[in-house]
C-alpha positions in Angstrom: -3.2 1.1 3.0 -5.3 4.1 2.2 -3.6 7.4 3.0 -2.4 7.1 6.6 -4.8 4.3 7.3 -3.7 0.7 7.5 -6.2 -2.2 7.6 -5.4 -5.5 9.4 -7.2 -8.8 9.7 -6.8 -11.5 12.5 -7.5 -14.9 13.9 -9.7 -13.0 16.4 -12.3 -12.5 13.5 -12.0 -8.7 13.5 -10.7 -6.1 11.0 -8.9 -3.2 12.6 -7.8 0.1 11.2 -4.7 2.0 12.3 -3.1 5.5 11.8 0.4 4.6 10.6 1.8 8.0 11.5 0.5 8.1 15.1 0.6 4.4 15.6 -2.9 4.1 17.2 -6.0 2.1 16.4 -8.8 4.0 14.7 -11.7 1.5 14.6 -12.6 -2.1 14.2 -15.2 -4.2 12.3 -16.9 -7.4 13.2 -18.9 -9.8 11.1 -16.8 -12.8 10.1 -17.3 -16.0 12.0 -13.8 -17.3 11.8 -10.2 -16.2 11.1 -10.0 -13.3 8.7 -7.1 -14.1 6.3 -6.8 -10.9 4.4 -8.2 -7.4 3.8 -7.9 -5.0 0.9 -8.9 -1.4 0.0 -10.3 -0.7 -3.5 -8.2 1.8 -5.4 -10.7 4.6 -4.8 -11.1 3.6 -1.1 -14.9 3.2 -1.5 -14.8 -0.6 -0.8 -13.0 -2.8 1.6 -12.9 -6.6 0.9 -12.1 -9.3 3.4 -11.7 -13.1 3.0 -12.0 -15.6 5.8 -11.9 -19.2 6.9 -15.6 -19.0 7.4 -16.0 -19.4 3.6 -17.1 -15.9 2.8 -15.8 -12.8 1.2 -17.3 -9.7 2.6 -17.4 -6.2 1.1 -17.6 -3.2 3.4 -18.4 0.4 2.6 -15.2 2.4 2.9 -16.9 5.4 4.5 -19.6 4.0 6.7 -17.9 0.6 7.3 -21.3 -1.1 6.8 -21.4 -4.4 5.0 -23.2 -3.9 1.7 -22.8 -7.6 0.5 -21.3 -10.9 1.4 -20.3 -13.5 -1.1 -20.0 -17.3 -0.4 -16.6 -18.3 -1.7 -16.2 -21.7 -3.4 -13.4 -22.2 -0.9 -11.7 -20.2 1.8 -9.9 -17.1 0.6 -6.3 -16.8 1.8 -5.6 -13.5 -0.1 -7.8 -10.8 -1.6 -6.7 -8.1 -4.0 -8.5 -5.5 -6.1 -7.3 -5.0 -9.7 -5.6 -1.6 -10.3 -8.7 0.0 -11.8 -10.9 -1.6 -9.2 -13.0 -3.6 -11.7 -12.1 -7.1 -10.3 -11.6 -8.6 -6.9 -9.1 -11.5 -7.3 -8.8 -14.0 -4.5 -6.6 -17.0 -3.8 -7.3 -20.3 -2.0 -6.8 -24.0 -2.2 -8.2 -24.2 -5.7 -6.0 -21.5 -7.2 -7.1 -18.0 -8.0 -10.6 -16.8 -8.9 -12.1 -13.4 -9.7 -15.4 -11.6 -9.3 -16.8 -8.3 -10.5 -16.2 -5.9 -7.6 -19.5 -4.1 -8.2 -21.8 -7.1 -8.5 -19.9 -10.0 -6.9 -20.5 -12.1 -10.0 -17.8 -14.3 -11.5 -15.6 -12.3 -13.9 -15.0 -14.1 -17.2 -12.7 -11.4 -18.6 -10.2 -12.0 -15.8 -9.7 -15.7 -16.7 -6.4 -15.2 -18.5 -4.6 -14.0 -15.3 -5.9 -16.7 -13.0 -3.8 -19.6 -11.8 -5.1 -23.1 -11.3 -2.3 -24.2 -9.0 -3.6 -25.4 -5.6 -2.3 -23.6 -2.6 -1.8 -20.2 -4.0 -0.8 -18.3 -0.8 -0.8 -14.7 -1.8 -1.5 -12.2 -4.6 -0.7 -8.5 -5.3 -1.1 -6.2 -8.2 1.4 -3.7 -9.5 -0.8 -0.7 -10.1 1.6 1.0 -12.5 2.2 -1.7 -15.1 -0.6 -4.1 -14.5 1.5 -7.0 -13.2 0.0 -9.6 -11.0 2.3 -11.4 -8.6 1.2 -14.9 -7.3 2.9 -16.8 -4.5 2.7 -20.5 -5.4 3.1 -23.6 -3.3 6.0 -24.8 -5.4 8.2 -22.1 -3.9 8.0 -19.5 -6.7 6.5 -16.1 -7.2 5.0 -15.8 -10.7 4.8 -12.3 -12.3 2.0 -12.2 -14.9 1.2 -9.4 -17.4 -2.5 -8.9 -16.9 -3.0 -7.5 -20.5 -2.4 -10.9 -22.1 -1.8 -13.3 -19.2 1.8 -14.3 -20.1 4.4 -14.7 -17.4 7.2 -12.1 -17.5 9.4 -14.0 -15.0 9.5 -15.8 -11.6 11.3 -15.4 -8.3 12.5 -18.4 -6.2 11.0 -17.8 -2.7 10.6 -21.1 -0.9 7.9 -21.0 1.7 6.5 -17.7 0.3 3.8 -16.3 2.6 3.0 -12.7 1.5 3.7 -10.2 -1.3 3.4 -6.4 -1.8 4.4 -4.1 -4.7 5.8 -0.7 -3.9 3.5 2.2 -5.2 5.9 2.9 -8.1 6.0 -0.8 -9.0 9.8 -1.0 -8.9 10.1 -3.1 -5.7 8.4 -6.3 -4.7 8.4 -7.2 -1.0 8.1 -10.9 -0.1 7.9 -12.8 3.2 8.7 -16.4 3.6 8.9 -19.1 6.3 10.2 -18.9 9.0 10.5 -15.0 9.3 12.3 -13.7 6.2 11.3 -10.4 4.6 13.1 -9.5 1.3 12.9 -6.5 -1.1 13.4 -7.4 -4.8 14.1 -5.2 -7.9 11.1 -6.0 -10.2 12.9 -5.1 -13.5 15.7 -7.6 -13.1 14.2 -9.8 -10.4 17.3 -9.4 -8.2 17.4 -9.3 -4.4 17.9 -5.8 -3.0 18.0 -6.2 0.7 16.4 -8.1 3.7 14.6 -6.5 6.6 16.1 -8.2 9.7 14.4 -8.3 13.1 11.3 -10.4 12.8 11.2 -13.5 15.1 7.8 -14.8 13.9 6.2 -15.6 10.6 5.3 -12.5 8.5 2.0 -13.4 7.0 1.0 -10.1 5.3 2.8 -7.1 3.8 1.6 -3.7 2.6 3.4 -0.5 1.5 2.3 3.0 2.5 1.0 5.1 -0.5 4.2 7.1 -0.6 6.4 4.0 -0.4 8.2 5.2 2.7 6.8 2.5 5.0 6.3 -1.2 4.8 3.8 -2.9 7.2 4.7 -6.5 8.1 2.1 -8.5 10.1 3.3 -11.3 12.3 1.7 -14.5 13.5 2.5 -16.1 16.8 4.6 -19.3 16.7 2.4 -22.4 16.7 -0.4 -20.5 18.3 1.8 -19.6 21.3 0.2 -16.6 23.0 3.4 -15.8 24.8 5.3 -15.2 21.5 5.9 -11.8 20.0 3.2 -12.4 17.3 -0.1 -10.6 17.1 1.7 -7.4 16.1 2.4 -5.3 13.0 5.9 -3.8 12.5 5.9 -0.6 10.4 9.4 -0.4 8.7 10.9 2.9 7.7 12.5 1.9 4.4 15.0 4.8 4.4 16.6 3.6 7.6 15.6 -0.1 7.4 14.4 0.2 11.0 11.0 -0.1 12.8 9.0 3.1 13.1 6.0 1.7 15.1 4.9 -1.5 16.6 1.1 -1.9 16.4 -0.5 -4.4 18.7 -4.0 -5.2 20.1 -5.4 -8.1 18.1 -6.2 -11.2 20.2 -4.9 -13.5 17.5 -2.4 -13.7 14.6 -2.4 -10.6 12.5 -2.8 -10.4 8.7 
């Protein structure tokens, strides 16, 4: 999220932007030719990155929403994430994680120490306070990596992990897992804090609001079933552990 603005991606090939306080759609972007798997704002909000099954990563101007450049990815990108200072764009796919310079789009050699070679890395997120990188791996674990030297500071057991998000203060990690589990973890001791109960579909993306009060959880419809409750985003009020808004409008699974 950027301020009150939440970005979402979808099987319908669009990016959409929402006002999380009012609960309404602000605008949408088109350009990808297949499912858009993930979208991320740069820390300063000047760039938006999106990764798709069409084999490209696209960068959009955060103000004009024009597409300044498009990068062919060596494989599809299931997750995209800017580093805390905005220098790198790290993305995950079937060949593990890769990184490019966010300003040039060229491969970023100085990020090699934080990249995972495991196939099937499902999701990534940075803790912007301490420089941790969380990676959801196909072996059912979430690895927490110190980006200063690349060493692992611990793991979480999350079988079927789908999505990850750090709270703005870095103290809480939200995870989603198959079939529709959303859990909050204490990062310091890696203990489970609570679960958010109410989802009936897979939650395939998560994002905290900048003030940490809200958690956005994007659902996918079950087995492509258009009659399911998927294609929506639930905005959770974390103080009450209850939904604040339900955002809908995509014509496909939401990410």
